[in-house]
N, C-alpha and C positions, 0 to 999 in steps of 0.2 A: 510478632517478630522480636527477639532480643537484639543485645547490643552486638554489634559486628567489630571486631579488632582490624584497624586498619595495619599498612606497614607502619606508616609512624608509632602507632601502639606496640606493635611488637619490638619495635627498636626499645621502647619505654620498657616493656615488660622483659627486656633481655639485659636491659642496664640494671633493673629492679633484682632480679634475680643475681647477679653477677654481685650485687654491694648495692643493699636496699638502705643503707644509711646516706646515699648519695643525695647532696639538696635539687632542690628544685631549678637551681642555677644550674648546677655542674650537668645535670642530665638534659638541660636545655642546650645547652653548650655542645654536649657529645652530637647531641642532634638538630641541631640548628630551631629550636622551639625558645621563647621567652621563658621565663619562672612560672609567670599565670597562667601560659598555657599548657606548660608542662603539667602542674597543680589543677588545672581544672580536667586534664584526662586521666590522670591519677584517680581525681575523685570520681569520676563516671566508672572508670574501671571497678573501683570499689564498690561502688554504688549497684552496678551491674553483678559482683559477685563473682567479678573476674579475678582479682586480686581479693583473695581472702584474710589477708595477715601477712603480717614481719614478724619474722624468728631470727637466733641466731644459732650457728651451727654448732656444734659440740665433739670435741675431740673425744668421744667417750672413754678409752682408757685413759687419758689425763683427768678426766673427770672423777674417776674409782670404777669406770664399769668396764672393763679391759675385755670380757667374754659376751661375744654376739653371738646369738642363734636365729633359726627360723625352726617354729615349730608349724606342724600341719596336720591339723584338728579334724578328725570326722566326728560326726557328731551325728543323733538322731536327733526329731525335731523337739522334742521334749528338753533335750541337754542341749541343743540349740538356741532355747528360750532361756534356760538358766544361765548359759555362757555369757549371753549376750549384755545381761545385766550385772554380771559378776565381773567381766572383763575391764568394765570402767574405771573399777578400784582395785585394779593390778600395775602398781607403778612399773614393776619391769618388763610391762609390753609398751613398747614403744611406737608400735604401730599395729594394727588387728583388720585382715581383710577377709568380708566374705567371698567365697570364690566357688565359681564351677570347678568339674571335675570329681576326684576321687576323694578331696577333702571339702570340707566344708567353709574352713577359716585356716589363713595363714598368720601368723602372729611373727611379728620380729620382736626381739626380748633382748635387753642388755642388763647383765649383772653381775657382780662384784668377783663371784669366783664359781668353779666348776660344782661344789658343795651348794650355794645357790640356786643355779639351775637346776641341779637333781630336786631342791626344795622345791620350787616354782612347778616342777614336773609333776611331782607327787600330789601339788595340788590341783593341776589340770586335769588329772588322771581321771576324776569323777564325770568328766564331762564328753568324755569319750576315748577312741583311740588316735594315738599322737605318733609323728615318725619326727624327728630332731635332725636338725644340721648343725652342727659348730660351725662358726665364721672362719675360716683360717684368714683369709684376707679380701680386701674389696679392690676392685678392678672400676668400679664407676662407683664414686660413693652419693654425686649430685648431679645430675645435667641438667644443664641449662636447656629449656625449652625455646626453640624459636620457628621463627614462622613458617609453618611447614607449605603454605600455600604460595610462598615467593619460590621456594626449593624449586617447585615443579615447573615453574614458569621460565628457569631460567636453562 
């Protein structure tokens, strides 16, 4: 049996997702714990692999990458093996998922221009068939995950 996140743990996870730069003291004040108690709970969630890291959210257009697209890639077994090795060295690919359904992989890519997207797609063509969707806007960029078990009880 693994580590189980309780209601207080979910409150901490929500706070960290909203602002991972909060101090243990600030988190403790928000949920009624001492800073050492918060630090211990956070450490246990890190050790259990629930918290896997901390990061900064970027505004991609302001960072020089205004074109975001999703590439749906369909590969055969040989192509998939080659693709999985190659994709780790493609800086334009900011997310890559192996999926069920018609496609084998779905990639989220960010590039500086449409010609850069075309160049990337030409390079991906060796790995299989593609369907590409350019993002026009985003309605949900990053959703904070909350305790779903307590929502069921209410």
